VMD Tcl script that draws the C-alpha trace (Angstrom):
set ca {
  {84.49 51.94 59.85}
  {86.80 54.99 60.14}
  {85.84 55.43 63.79}
  {86.45 51.76 64.45}
  {89.91 51.90 62.80}
  {90.91 54.95 64.87}
  {89.80 53.22 68.06}
  {91.76 50.09 67.16}
  {94.88 52.16 66.41}
  {94.57 53.66 69.90}
  {94.32 50.19 71.43}
  {97.28 49.11 69.29}
  {99.59 51.79 70.72}
  {98.35 51.11 74.26}
  {99.18 47.42 73.78}
  {102.59 48.34 72.39}
  {103.27 50.50 75.46}
  {102.38 47.59 77.76}
  {104.64 45.23 75.76}
  {107.55 47.69 75.97}
  {107.07 48.13 79.73}
  {106.82 44.42 80.53}
  {109.75 43.49 78.26}
  {111.96 46.26 79.67}
  {111.54 45.30 83.33}
  {111.63 41.54 82.72}
  {114.83 41.90 80.72}
  {116.52 43.93 83.44}
  {115.32 41.46 86.09}
  {117.51 38.74 84.53}
  {120.87 38.52 86.35}
  {123.87 39.91 84.48}
  {124.15 42.52 81.79}
  {125.82 43.30 78.46}
  {129.16 43.99 80.15}
  {128.98 41.40 82.93}
  {132.03 39.21 83.50}
  {131.48 35.64 84.61}
  {133.38 34.32 87.60}
  {136.84 33.15 86.60}
  {136.93 35.31 83.43}
  {139.29 38.26 83.11}
  {138.63 39.53 79.58}
  {137.40 42.87 80.98}
  {138.85 44.72 83.94}
  {136.54 46.27 86.56}
  {137.68 49.75 85.49}
  {136.73 49.13 81.84}
  {133.43 47.59 82.91}
  {132.61 50.64 85.06}
  {133.54 53.01 82.22}
  {131.22 51.19 79.83}
  {128.38 51.19 82.37}
  {128.86 54.96 82.79}
  {129.02 55.53 79.02}
  {125.71 53.81 78.35}
  {124.06 54.99 81.62}
  {123.49 51.42 82.78}
  {124.41 52.40 86.33}
  {121.50 54.87 86.50}
  {118.37 53.95 88.52}
  {116.12 51.57 86.61}
  {113.17 53.97 86.50}
  {115.38 56.64 84.93}
  {116.65 54.16 82.30}
  {113.02 53.28 81.54}
  {111.93 56.91 81.14}
  {114.97 57.69 78.96}
  {114.21 54.69 76.77}
  {110.58 55.76 76.32}
  {111.72 59.25 75.35}
  {114.04 57.71 72.76}
  {111.24 55.55 71.33}
  {109.04 58.62 70.88}
  {111.89 60.19 68.88}
  {112.39 56.94 66.88}
  {115.78 56.54 68.56}
  {116.23 53.02 69.94}
  {119.72 53.74 71.22}
  {123.12 52.25 70.47}
  {123.78 48.53 70.19}
  {126.05 47.20 72.94}
  {127.17 44.19 70.91}
  {127.77 45.97 67.58}
  {130.06 48.86 68.43}
  {129.43 52.09 66.56}
  {126.02 51.02 65.24}
  {122.59 52.02 66.46}
  {119.69 49.59 66.89}
  {117.74 51.50 64.24}
  {120.59 50.94 61.76}
  {120.62 47.20 62.53}
  {116.86 46.89 62.00}
  {116.87 48.99 58.83}
  {119.84 47.00 57.49}
  {118.32 43.59 58.27}
  {114.72 44.42 57.38}
  {115.07 43.93 53.57}
  {116.24 40.33 54.08}
  {113.51 39.57 56.60}
  {110.75 41.18 54.52}
  {111.83 39.29 51.38}
  {111.65 36.04 53.33}
  {108.22 36.99 54.62}
  {106.92 37.80 51.12}
  {108.16 34.50 49.64}
  {106.81 32.69 52.71}
  {103.30 34.14 52.28}
  {103.32 33.42 48.54}
  {104.12 29.76 49.25}
  {101.29 29.53 51.80}
  {98.73 31.02 49.40}
  {99.90 29.14 46.31}
  {99.96 25.74 48.02}
  {97.80 25.95 51.17}
  {94.55 27.22 49.63}
  {94.40 24.97 46.51}
  {95.47 21.89 48.47}
  {92.77 22.57 51.07}
  {90.13 22.95 48.37}
  {91.30 19.77 46.64}
  {91.24 17.84 49.92}
  {87.72 19.07 50.71}
  {86.36 18.21 47.24}
  {87.94 14.73 47.43}
  {87.01 14.13 51.05}
  {88.25 10.77 52.44}
  {89.74 9.90 49.05}
  {93.39 8.99 48.36}
  {94.27 12.61 47.53}
  {92.70 13.84 50.78}
  {94.48 11.23 52.91}
  {97.81 11.83 51.20}
  {97.60 15.60 51.64}
  {96.58 15.26 55.29}
  {99.53 12.93 55.98}
  {102.08 15.20 54.28}
  {100.76 18.39 55.88}
  {100.67 16.78 59.33}
  {104.29 15.70 58.90}
  {105.31 19.19 57.77}
  {103.48 20.77 60.69}
  {104.82 18.51 63.44}
  {108.51 18.47 62.48}
  {110.46 21.22 64.30}
  {111.70 24.08 62.12}
  {115.39 23.41 62.76}
  {114.93 19.75 61.72}
  {113.27 20.75 58.43}
  {115.95 23.36 57.81}
  {118.76 20.88 58.51}
  {117.24 18.21 56.24}
  {116.76 20.67 53.38}
  {120.32 21.94 53.77}
  {121.75 18.44 53.82}
  {119.78 17.09 50.83}
  {119.45 20.03 48.46}
  {122.48 22.16 49.35}
  {125.16 19.77 50.61}
  {124.38 16.57 48.67}
  {122.77 17.84 45.46}
  {124.40 21.27 45.40}
  {121.32 22.96 43.96}
  {121.35 25.83 46.45}
  {123.99 27.78 48.41}
  {124.59 26.36 51.88}
  {124.87 29.61 53.81}
  {124.30 33.31 53.28}
  {122.89 35.31 50.39}
  {125.22 34.50 47.53}
  {123.00 34.00 44.50}
  {120.15 36.47 44.97}
  {116.66 34.99 44.83}
  {117.82 31.37 44.89}
  {119.36 31.89 48.34}
  {115.88 32.47 49.79}
  {114.27 29.29 48.45}
  {115.42 26.77 51.09}
  {114.91 29.10 54.09}
  {111.41 30.02 52.92}
  {110.45 26.40 52.30}
  {111.75 25.40 55.73}
  {109.81 28.24 57.35}
  {106.57 27.73 55.41}
  {106.06 23.94 55.52}
  {104.30 24.02 58.88}
  {102.15 27.02 57.92}
  {101.20 25.42 54.60}
  {100.02 22.39 56.56}
  {97.96 24.56 58.92}
  {96.44 26.57 56.07}
  {95.59 23.41 54.10}
  {93.84 21.78 57.04}
  {92.01 24.99 57.98}
  {90.89 25.57 54.40}
  {89.72 21.96 54.10}
  {87.63 22.24 57.30}
  {86.11 25.60 56.30}
  {85.31 24.40 52.78}
  {83.67 21.21 54.04}
  {81.43 23.25 56.32}
  {80.45 25.68 53.55}
  {79.95 22.99 50.89}
  {77.23 21.46 53.06}
  {75.17 24.68 53.13}
  {71.84 25.03 51.32}
  {72.95 27.93 49.10}
  {75.73 25.77 47.64}
  {73.21 23.09 46.72}
  {71.02 25.82 45.21}
  {73.92 27.15 43.14}
  {74.61 23.66 41.81}
  {70.91 23.12 41.08}
  {70.93 26.30 38.95}
  {73.50 24.65 36.71}
  {76.56 26.68 37.73}
  {79.87 25.05 36.93}
  {81.72 23.40 39.82}
  {84.54 25.93 39.41}
  {82.16 28.86 39.96}
  {80.51 27.11 42.89}
  {83.88 26.51 44.56}
  {85.68 29.78 43.90}
  {82.85 32.32 43.68}
  {80.47 31.07 46.37}
  {82.19 28.57 48.66}
  {85.70 30.03 48.92}
  {84.58 33.57 49.79}
  {82.32 32.36 52.58}
  {85.03 30.03 53.88}
  {87.72 32.73 53.79}
  {87.26 34.41 57.19}
  {89.18 31.75 59.16}
  {91.85 31.77 56.44}
  {92.22 35.56 56.66}
  {92.78 35.21 60.41}
  {95.36 32.50 59.88}
  {97.09 34.38 57.07}
  {97.34 37.55 59.16}
  {98.90 35.59 61.99}
  {101.28 33.90 59.58}
  {102.45 37.23 58.15}
  {103.17 38.56 61.63}
  {104.69 35.26 62.72}
  {106.95 35.13 59.69}
  {108.90 38.11 61.01}
  {109.50 36.51 64.40}
  {109.43 32.88 63.29}
  {112.21 33.52 60.81}
  {114.71 34.27 63.59}
  {115.91 30.67 64.01}
  {115.80 30.00 60.26}
  {117.86 33.12 59.55}
  {120.44 31.95 62.07}
  {120.63 28.42 60.61}
  {121.05 29.70 57.05}
  {123.36 32.56 58.13}
  {121.11 35.24 56.62}
  {121.81 38.80 57.72}
  {118.24 39.64 58.68}
  {116.66 41.11 61.79}
  {116.39 37.64 63.31}
  {120.13 37.04 63.26}
  {120.72 40.26 65.19}
  {118.04 39.32 67.72}
  {119.49 35.87 68.42}
  {122.96 37.38 68.81}
  {121.57 40.10 71.09}
  {119.95 37.56 73.43}
  {123.26 35.74 73.83}
  {125.09 39.02 74.54}
  {122.35 40.53 76.75}
  {122.26 43.43 74.31}
  {119.33 45.21 75.96}
  {118.73 47.90 73.35}
  {118.79 45.49 70.39}
  {116.45 43.07 72.17}
  {114.05 45.91 72.94}
  {114.30 47.37 69.43}
  {113.54 44.09 67.67}
  {110.74 43.35 70.18}
  {109.12 46.71 69.45}
  {109.55 46.20 65.70}
  {108.04 42.70 65.65}
  {105.23 43.68 68.05}
  {104.30 46.66 65.87}
  {104.15 44.41 62.80}
  {102.01 41.86 64.65}
  {99.57 44.48 65.95}
  {99.33 46.08 62.51}
  {98.49 42.71 60.95}
  {95.74 42.14 63.55}
  {94.25 45.52 62.58}
  {94.44 44.72 58.85}
  {92.76 41.34 59.41}
  {89.89 42.98 61.31}
  {89.41 45.52 58.51}
  {89.45 42.74 55.91}
  {86.68 41.00 57.84}
  {84.44 43.97 57.15}
  {85.39 43.94 53.44}
  {84.78 40.21 52.95}
  {81.69 39.97 55.16}
  {79.73 43.24 55.69}
  {77.86 41.64 58.59}
  {81.06 41.76 60.63}
  {81.41 45.50 59.99}
  {77.81 46.09 61.11}
  {78.33 44.11 64.31}
  {81.35 46.22 65.22}
}
mol new
graphics top color blue
foreach p $ca { graphics top sphere $p radius 0.5 }
foreach p [lrange $ca 0 end-1] q [lrange $ca 1 end] { graphics top cylinder $p $q radius 0.2 }
display resetview
């Protein structure tokens, strides 16, 4: 297992290098730049624009900019932000990370607390009213776009009822409730449906019938035997959800005016803030790759056969 983990870490950093390279050159291939002036605009003189390009070495050959950026990454220096004067990209990520990680934690808790029990309940009551109702609600939550769910929640619970703050982090924990619900509804639907399918497959196995024939309670059959054997697809989905919560929260953070990493990323795209875009891309990619590694390790813990195969 240790050898496998080391090999996967090597692949993880190789993948990260490829992501950095592709993102860097694609980003610089887009016309314009952080200090470009559109035709007809005069908010920046050519002299000022040239001075800024010289200051940030944006007039250097592209291959030199790429090598300098890689050297900075190896030193954990992602460079200065072009849009936020006087602040480095590392400072922006470190400052916004607590908000984003809190959202991710609440998001995962909601998925586990609601997605797994609802999936089990739907599987046990297959084709019954509870099953049909849960499938309808989860399908609706999954298909509605995130910005629509966020807007509806804001309008009903914040604007009309006044139960939650409309924008920003004003009341501590309560400020995260609506954003996390808006972000998690689709994932709860996916987890519920996946758990239902996995449980239905496992509940039809011979060893489940044997466990029931031995007189075990239905609770033990479901949670001790069926759930563990149905958990591998859920672990995969949960790992993807954890990684996706850091990137999927970008739009939600912007809608709810939360000062997380996502808000900086959206602003950076609009301003062609190269360094911030690259920094957040590296950060989110590293989280995603780490979650893939953790999921693979958990496979070996839950099902030793997987570890033997690898």
